[in-house]
Each structure stands twice: as structure tokens, then as C-alpha cells.
C-alpha positions in Angstrom: -7.6 -22.4 -21.8 -5.7 -24.6 -19.3 -3.3 -23.5 -16.6 -0.2 -24.5 -18.8 -1.6 -22.4 -21.7 -2.2 -19.5 -19.3 1.4 -19.5 -17.9 2.8 -19.6 -21.4 0.5 -16.8 -22.5 1.8 -14.5 -19.8 5.5 -14.8 -20.8 7.9 -16.1 -23.4 9.1 -18.8 -21.1 6.1 -19.6 -18.8 6.1 -20.3 -15.2 8.3 -23.1 -13.8 5.7 -24.3 -11.2 2.2 -23.6 -10.0 1.1 -25.5 -6.9 -2.6 -25.8 -5.7 -2.8 -26.3 -2.0 -5.7 -27.3 0.2 -6.4 -28.3 3.7 -10.2 -28.9 4.2 -10.1 -29.1 8.1 -8.6 -25.5 8.3 -10.3 -24.2 5.2 -7.1 -23.5 3.4 -7.2 -23.1 -0.4 -4.1 -21.5 -1.8 -2.1 -21.2 -5.0 1.8 -20.7 -5.0 3.2 -19.7 -8.4 6.9 -19.8 -9.1 7.9 -17.9 -12.2 11.6 -18.3 -12.2 14.5 -19.5 -10.1 17.2 -18.5 -12.7 18.7 -16.0 -10.3 18.0 -17.9 -7.0 15.1 -19.0 -4.9 11.7 -17.5 -5.6 10.6 -14.9 -3.1 7.3 -13.1 -2.9 4.5 -12.4 -0.4 1.3 -14.2 0.4 -1.9 -12.3 -0.5 -5.0 -13.3 1.5 -8.0 -12.0 -0.5 -11.6 -12.9 -1.2 -11.3 -13.5 -5.0 -14.5 -13.7 -7.0 -13.5 -17.1 -8.2 -10.6 -19.5 -8.7 -9.9 -18.1 -12.1 -9.4 -14.7 -10.7 -7.0 -16.0 -8.2 -5.0 -17.9 -10.8 -4.7 -14.8 -12.9 -3.5 -12.6 -10.0 -0.9 -15.1 -8.8 0.6 -15.7 -12.2 0.9 -11.9 -12.9 2.2 -11.1 -9.4 4.9 -13.9 -9.4 6.2 -12.8 -12.8 6.4 -9.2 -11.6 8.4 -10.4 -8.6 11.0 -12.1 -10.8 11.4 -8.9 -12.8 11.5 -6.8 -9.7 14.3 -8.9 -8.2 16.3 -8.9 -11.4 16.1 -5.1 -11.9 16.9 -4.6 -8.2 20.1 -6.6 -8.7 19.1 -9.3 -6.3 20.1 -13.0 -6.5 16.5 -14.0 -6.2 13.7 -15.5 -8.4 10.2 -14.5 -8.5 7.2 -16.2 -6.8 3.9 -15.4 -5.2 1.1 -17.1 -3.1 -2.5 -16.3 -2.8 -4.9 -17.7 -0.2 -8.5 -17.7 -1.3 -11.0 -16.2 1.2 -11.8 -13.3 3.5 -8.9 -12.8 5.9 -11.2 -11.1 8.4 -13.4 -14.2 8.8 -11.2 -17.2 7.8 -7.7 -16.4 9.1 -6.7 -18.8 11.8 -3.7 -20.3 13.4 -4.6 -23.8 11.9 -5.0 -22.3 8.4 -1.7 -20.3 8.5 0.2 -23.3 9.9 -1.3 -25.5 7.1 -0.1 -23.0 4.6 3.4 -23.0 6.2 3.6 -26.8 5.7 2.9 -26.3 2.1 5.7 -23.7 1.8 8.1 -26.0 3.6 7.3 -28.9 1.3 8.9 -26.9 -1.6 12.3 -27.2 0.2 13.4 -23.6 -0.3 12.4 -23.1 -3.9 9.9 -20.5 -2.6 10.2 -18.0 0.4 7.1 -16.3 1.5 6.6 -12.8 3.1 3.6 -10.4 3.8 1.3 -9.0 1.2 -2.3 -7.7 1.1 -4.3 -9.4 3.9 -1.2 -10.8 5.7 1.0 -9.2 8.3 4.1 -9.7 10.4 2.2 -11.7 13.1 1.0 -14.0 10.4 4.5 -14.7 9.2 5.5 -15.6 12.7 2.7 -18.3 12.8 3.6 -19.6 9.3 7.3 -19.8 10.5 6.2 -22.4 13.1 5.9 -24.8 10.2 8.5 -23.5 7.6 12.0 -22.1 7.8 11.4 -20.3 4.5 9.5 -17.3 5.8 10.6 -13.6 5.8 8.8 -10.5 7.1 8.7 -12.0 10.5 8.7 -9.8 13.6 12.1 -8.6 15.2 11.2 -10.5 18.3 11.3 -13.7 16.2 14.5 -12.8 14.4 12.8 -11.0 11.4 13.0 -7.7 9.7 9.5 -6.6 10.6 7.1 -4.7 8.3 8.5 -4.4 4.9 6.1 -1.5 4.1 8.7 0.8 5.6 11.4 0.2 2.9 8.8 -0.3 0.2 7.6 3.3 0.8 11.3 4.5 1.0 12.1 2.9 -2.3 9.1 4.4 -4.0 10.1 7.8 -2.8 13.6 7.3 -4.2 12.0 6.4 -7.6 9.8 9.4 -7.4 12.9 11.6 -6.7 14.5 10.1 -9.9 11.4 10.9 -11.9 11.5 14.4 -10.6 15.1 14.6 -11.7 14.2 13.3 -15.1 11.3 15.7 -15.5 12.2 18.9 -13.6 15.9 18.6 -13.3 15.9 18.5 -9.5 15.7 15.3 -7.4 13.1 16.7 -5.1 9.3 16.9 -4.6 9.6 20.2 -2.8 6.7 22.5 -3.8 5.0 19.7 -5.9 1.5 18.4 -5.6 1.3 14.7 -5.2 -1.8 12.5 -5.3 -1.5 9.3 -3.3 -4.1 6.7 -4.0 -4.3 4.3 -1.0 -2.8 5.3 2.3 -2.5 1.9 4.0 0.7 0.3 5.1 3.0 1.7 2.3 1.0 4.8 1.3 1.1 6.2 4.8 4.9 6.0 5.0 5.2 7.5 1.5 3.2 10.5 2.6 5.6 11.0 5.5 8.5 11.0 3.1 6.7 13.5 0.8 5.9 15.9 3.7 9.5 15.8 4.9 10.6 16.7 1.3 8.2 19.7 1.2 5.4 18.4 -1.0 1.7 19.0 -0.7 -0.2 15.7 -0.7 -3.7 14.8 -1.8 -4.9 11.4 -0.6 -7.7 8.9 -1.2 -8.6 5.6 0.4 -11.7 3.4 0.8 -11.1 3.5 4.5 -12.1 6.7 6.3 -9.9 5.6 9.3 -6.9 5.5 7.0 -7.7 9.0 5.8 -8.1 10.5 9.3 -4.8 8.9 10.3 -2.8 10.5 7.4 -4.5 13.8 7.4 -3.6 14.3 11.1 0.1 14.4 10.0 0.0 17.8 8.6 -2.2 20.6 7.2 -0.5 19.9 3.8 -2.4 16.6 3.6 -6.0 16.7 2.2 -8.3 13.9 1.7 -10.4 13.6 -1.5 -13.0 11.1 -2.9 -11.4 8.0 -4.4 -12.9 8.6 -7.8 -11.8 12.2 -8.1 -8.1 11.6 -7.3 -6.8 10.7 -10.8 -8.4 13.8 -12.4 -6.8 16.3 -10.1 -4.3 18.9 -11.3 -1.3 17.5 -9.6 2.4 16.9 -10.6 2.6 13.3 -9.5 0.0 10.5 -9.3 1.0 7.6 -7.0 -1.1 4.5 -7.2 -0.6 2.7 -3.9 -3.7 0.6 -3.7 -4.6 -2.6 -5.7 -3.4 -3.2 -9.3 -4.8 -2.3 -12.7 -5.5 1.3 -11.6 -4.1 2.7 -14.9 -6.9 1.8 -17.2 -8.2 3.0 -20.5 -10.7 5.1 -18.6 -8.2 6.6 -16.1 -5.3 7.4 -18.4 -7.1 10.0 -20.6 -8.2 11.8 -17.5 -4.9 12.0 -15.8 -3.5 15.5 -15.4 -0.3 14.5 -13.7 3.1 14.8 -15.4 4.6 11.7 -13.5 3.1 8.5 -12.4 5.1 6.7 -9.7 3.5 4.5 -7.0 3.7 1.3 -4.9 1.0 -0.8 -6.3 1.7 -4.0 -8.2 0.7 -4.4 -11.8 -0.6 -0.9 -12.2 -1.1 -1.1 -16.0 -4.6 -2.6 -16.7 -3.3 -4.3 -19.9 -0.3 -4.3 -22.3 -0.4 -1.1 -24.3 -1.3 1.3 -21.5 2.4 2.2 -21.2 2.3 3.6 -24.7 -0.9 5.5 -24.0 0.9 7.2 -21.1 4.0 7.9 -23.2 1.9 9.4 -26.0 0.3 11.7 -23.5 3.8 12.9 -22.3 3.3 11.2 -18.9 6.5 9.7 -17.4 5.6 6.4 -16.0 7.9 4.8 -13.4 7.5 1.0 -13.8 5.9 -0.3 -10.6 8.2 -3.2 -9.9 11.3 -0.9 -10.2 9.7 1.7 -7.7 8.3 -0.7 -5.2 11.4 -3.1 -4.8 12.3 -1.8 -1.4 10.2 -4.3 0.4 11.7 -7.1 -1.6 15.1 -5.8 -0.9 14.3 -5.8 2.9 12.9 -9.4 3.0 15.6 -10.5 0.6 18.2 -9.4 3.2 16.2 -11.2 5.9 16.2 -14.3 3.8 20.0 -14.3 3.5 20.3 -13.6 7.2 18.4 -16.9 7.9 21.6 -18.8 6.9 24.4 -16.1 7.3 23.7 -14.4 10.7 21.6 -11.4 11.2 19.3 -9.0 9.3 20.5 -5.4 8.9 18.0 -2.7 8.4 20.8 -0.1 7.6 22.3 -2.6 5.0 18.8 -3.1 3.5 18.0 0.6 3.4 21.4 1.3 1.7 20.5 -1.2 -1.0 17.1 0.3 -1.4 18.5 3.8 -1.9 19.9 2.5 -5.2 16.3 2.4 -6.5 17.0 6.0 -7.5 19.9 5.0 -9.7 18.1 2.0 -11.1 15.1 4.2 -12.1 17.3 6.7 -13.8 19.0 3.9 -15.7 15.5 2.7 -16.9 14.7 6.2 -18.1 18.1 6.4 -19.8 17.6 3.0 -21.6 14.0 4.0 -22.6 15.3 7.2 -24.3 18.2 5.3 -25.9 16.0 2.5 -27.3 13.0 4.7 -28.1 10.6 2.7 -25.9 8.4 3.5 -22.9 10.0 3.0 -19.5 7.9 -0.1 -18.8 9.4 -1.8 -21.9 12.9 -0.6 -21.0 12.5 -2.1 -17.4 11.4 -5.4 -18.9 14.4 -5.6 -21.1 16.7 -4.8 -18.3 15.3 -7.5 -16.1 15.2 -10.1 -19.0 18.9 -9.4 -19.9 19.9 -9.8 -16.3 18.0 -13.1 -15.9 19.5 -14.4 -19.2 23.1 -13.1 -18.7 23.6 -13.4 -15.0 21.3 -16.3 -14.2 23.4 -18.7 -12.1 21.2 -21.7 -13.1 20.1 -22.7 -16.6 17.5 -25.1 -15.2 15.1 -25.0 -12.3 16.5 -24.5 -8.8 16.5 -27.8 -6.9 15.8 -28.0 -3.1 19.0 -28.3 -1.1 21.2 -26.9 -4.0 23.4 -23.9 -3.1 
């Protein structure tokens, strides 16, 4: 199956553009995927990851870029969806030369794609990439950026979780609830902070013992457990906040949570898992609805590149509406008799079709 076939296979319309980039002197091998620019320029982070092979990288970037388009549409943003992946181990391959080479690739797209942080890339990396491209978000405040988008990503997930609590228990609070958080890195750590402030008890797992030690030091209401045990625990909410595909055919039957709501991208291992969750009476909050806070933050920063200043308070106010969007997804799911994941897709597709300001691809330099 060729790349064109794969992009068509993943959606009804197919991706607009998939760019393979390399710079042998620096070791850069990257793929940039633009799913849609119907609502505006594509925005999505750059993932630096040691993929098993090129096929795995292509699969990941295609799925992630589509999710970004749906995320932006559901969040009410005038942005399209894109994503980039850099193939390799960031701990050994990352260098100024490589990041700047990647920045030139982003710049060559003329504003069709804006990049940001993702797994394996950080604010400092965005500052380096920005030396070669003006289409970079997630930069440090010292360089005019918004800083780490994990803060508002976690805040948005918490708002979605509050909405799921409202839908399930009639109260928009996690007070007294047991929440299992899988992955307590950049986003998971901040999510635990929100949960503790709201009065929840939190069980956490992570492949990093350092990350576990850091989060358990917050409160005696945080307990670390082995990674494999977390999904099977008797909890109210299961929050996947690590890598994707965590909701698999093996995990879903073992879940004892009533609600699933987390920050990880592409949590469903394959189409059909959303029905398995619904059949078991588990309320699933679509991942790209819950984790849109980071996109909202970098989207505000992208707008400020040309309009004069990022505002954290403005971005946080927008992210607070994830609560309302999540409830709307649940309402639509009930009205149409479909799982929430299907309802969220329909909501996003309707906005891309009805509100899309362009009927063809976004051209560089076009307003």
C-alpha cells in the first residue's frame, strides 16, 4: 500500500500533503503531515521519537495530524490539523544543527504548517527551530512565546473530566473520587495537581521512577502503582496520559473505571473500541476534545505572532470552554444514539464542512 492509499484509508478526504524531509549532514529525517487547512493553517507539534521503522513513523504522523484537525474544529479554532515527526532518539541525536535544519523545512511551507512541542521536544527546542522559521509556537516567554503548553493541556483535561463527572454523577467535581493517571510527565503531573486541589485521591503509574517520586511528593493522597496494574484498579476515572493506543482489546475488558478521560493522543487502539467501552457502560471522553488546551494555547500564540502579544489569561479562558464542549459531545451522543467518540467526529466534520473558510488548500501568503 502506497502513501496516497494510506492517507485515503485513514479518512474520507485524505491528507492534503505529506512531506518527507532529510538533511544528511545533521542526521535529520522527518515527516510533516498536513491533514486539512479548511479552517486555517495546520498547527501541530513535532514528535521526536525512535520509531521502529519508517512505516511506523508514517502511521503515527498520519493519525496524529488528522486528530489535530478534529481537535481544532471541536475547540472552535480557525486552525487546520498537522503534525511532524523526527525519526531518532532525541537523547542522542538532538542537536542545534538538526533542529535548525528542521526549522528550514517548516519555513519552506510558507505558513501552511505551524509547529510546536510534543513528545521528545521542548520549549528550548522551539526557540532553536524559530531561528530558521517564523512559524513556530510553544517558544519560551523570553523569546516572545507562550512557554510550556502542558499547563493548559492539563487544565483542559481537568475541565473535560469535570464534565464527565457532571454527566455521570450529576456534580462537576472529582471530590472524593479515585482517579488513576497513567503517565505523570509534563501533562500528567499538572493534572494530578488539579485533581488534588479538587479533593480527589490519585493513583499514578509511569515508566520513570523519577516521575513517580516527583508526583507522590505532592501529597499523601497520591500513590504510585506498577504500570501494568493501573487499568485494573477499582477507580472512578482512568486517565491515559502517556502514549497512544492504551485502550486496547486487552485493556478494555479489564477496566473497572466508570469514566475514561485523559491527555494521551489516539487512545483507542483501533476503530470499534469506542463501542466496546459504551457496551460496558464506561463513559469515554474523546481524547482530542479533552486535550485541546495545549492547542488552544499555541493557537493563541500563533495568532499573536501577527497581532501583538500572547495572553495566558485569554488562552485559559478559551480552554475553560472544554467543559462546555465535552458536555455538548455527550448531549449529541445521546441524541444520535452513538458513542461519544463518534459524536465528536461528527461535530468536528460538520464544522470543517460548514464553517471552513476555504474550499481548497490554503496557499502560502493567503490571509
